[in-house]
N, C-alpha and C positions, 0 to 999 in steps of 0.2 A: 213212913210221912206222908204219903198220895194222900194215903184218908186225911191226917190232917191239913193240907192244902185245900182237902173236900169240903174237909168242917168250917176251913176260916172261908171262904168261900171263892176260894179263889185253888182251881183244878191244876194238878203236873204238868207237866209240858215235858216230855225231856228230849221233843224228835231231835233239839240240838242242842251245844249252849249256850245262845245267848235264850229261845225259850226258855230254856232250862231256870234260866239269873231272874225270865220277865214275869214268873209264874210264882215264882219259889219271894222275889220282891213284892210282890204282888199279897200271896199270902201273907207275907210281912204284918203287909201295911194291915192286912184287914184284921188279921188279927191280935190280939193281946201285945203285952209286954214280954211276958211267960212267952204265949206259942212263939211267938215271934224267934228267941231265939235260939226254943226247939227248934224248930224247922230250921235253926241257922246250921246248929250243932248237928245238925241229920246230917244236912247238907253237905259239909267242911268233914268229917271227921274222917270219910274212907281216904279225901283225897290228906288230907293229915296223918294218916299212917300210910303212906307207900310209902315203899324204897326202892333207891334206883340204887345204881351195879352199871356199873359197863365191863360190857364182857369180854374185851379184848381192847387191846392197844389199836391207837386212830396210827393209819395213814399219816408219816410226814406229811408238814406243808395245813390237813386236814386236822376242824374243829375237834375238838372232842364233844361224842353226843352220848346222852344215857338215854336210853328208854324207859319208864320207870316204867311200872309190875306194884301193881293197890297186894303181896303179901299180907299175907297175917303176921 
């Protein structure tokens, strides 16, 4: 994905979530529609495959907290 973004003229910057979003948007804008679709799908694939589960019961009065793990 980094090579695809660099080829589009917008190097990938994953130092923070905001910088990653900015660099992906810049690459999608610089690339054609097909490349923009590929960049977006590569960037969001791991997030869409994440599984969420609870590792125990919450204490009374506390909200349920889930931790995402990117499990295959």
